[in-house]
C-alpha positions as CSV (number, residue, x, y, z in Angstrom):
1,M,0.0,0.0,0.0
2,A,1.4,3.4,-0.9
3,R,2.0,5.8,1.9
4,P,0.2,9.2,1.8
5,M,2.2,12.3,0.9
6,R,2.0,15.8,2.2
7,A,3.3,19.2,1.0
8,C,6.8,20.2,2.0
9,T,6.7,22.9,4.7
10,K,9.6,24.9,3.3
11,P,8.1,28.2,2.2
12,G,7.7,28.3,-1.6
13,C,8.4,24.6,-2.2
14,R,5.9,22.7,-4.2
15,E,7.4,19.2,-3.6
16,M,5.8,16.4,-1.7
17,A,7.2,14.8,1.4
18,D,6.5,11.5,3.2
19,Y,3.6,11.9,5.6
20,T,5.9,11.3,8.6
21,E,8.2,14.2,7.5
22,S,7.8,17.9,7.4
23,Y,10.2,18.6,4.5
24,C,10.8,17.0,1.1
25,S,14.0,15.2,0.4
26,K,15.6,18.4,-1.0
27,H,14.9,20.4,2.1
28,K,15.1,17.8,4.8
29,G,18.9,17.9,5.1
30,A,19.0,21.7,5.2
31,A,16.4,21.8,7.9
32,A,18.3,19.2,10.0
33,K,21.6,21.1,9.6
34,Q,20.0,24.4,10.6
35,Y,18.3,22.7,13.7
36,N,21.6,21.1,14.7
37,E,23.5,24.5,14.5
38,Q,20.8,26.5,16.2
39,V,19.5,24.1,18.9
40,R,21.2,20.7,19.3
41,F,24.8,22.0,19.3
42,S,24.3,25.4,20.7
43,K,26.4,26.5,23.7
44,E,23.4,26.2,26.0
45,N,22.8,22.5,25.0
46,K,26.3,21.1,24.9
47,H,25.6,19.0,27.9
48,I,22.6,17.4,26.1
49,A,24.7,16.7,22.9
50,A,27.4,15.1,25.2
51,F,24.7,12.8,26.7
52,Y,23.4,11.6,23.3
53,N,27.0,10.9,22.2
54,S,27.8,9.0,25.4
55,K,28.4,5.3,25.6
56,E,25.6,4.9,28.2
57,W,22.9,6.5,25.9
58,K,24.0,4.4,22.9
59,Q,23.7,1.2,25.0
60,V,20.2,2.2,26.2
61,R,19.1,3.1,22.7
62,N,20.4,-0.1,21.2
63,S,18.8,-2.2,23.9
64,F,15.4,-0.4,23.4
65,I,15.5,-0.9,19.6
66,Y,16.5,-4.6,20.1
67,A,13.4,-5.1,22.4
68,N,11.2,-2.9,20.2
69,P,12.3,-3.3,16.6
70,L,9.2,-1.7,15.0
71,C,8.3,2.0,15.0
72,K,5.5,2.5,17.5
73,R,4.3,5.7,15.8
74,C,4.0,3.9,12.5
75,L,2.3,0.9,14.1
76,D,-0.3,3.2,15.6
77,E,-1.1,4.3,12.0
78,G,-1.2,0.8,10.6
79,A,2.3,0.8,9.0
80,V,5.0,-1.7,9.8
81,T,8.5,-0.1,9.6
82,P,11.7,-0.7,11.4
83,A,12.5,1.6,14.4
84,K,15.3,4.0,13.6
85,I,15.0,6.6,16.4
86,V,14.4,6.5,20.2
87,H,13.2,9.5,22.0
88,H,10.9,10.4,24.9
89,I,11.1,6.9,26.5
């Protein structure tokens, strides 16, 4: 079954994006880079970035994905996809 698409949220862009994404493939990387520069790796959040790069977090993340190999959000919407990210657990 084909997954539904949505409009890219980049102003002026007419491309379509996967329904689980905000941006099309052209703008997804630029949005992530801007977010990383402005939020994730800002001076105020260096301790958070250090945590997510720590050995302890990587072990917890890998254990969680091993125990829960499918994306919960996708399952709630009826799609079966492998889990790729772990957050808010």
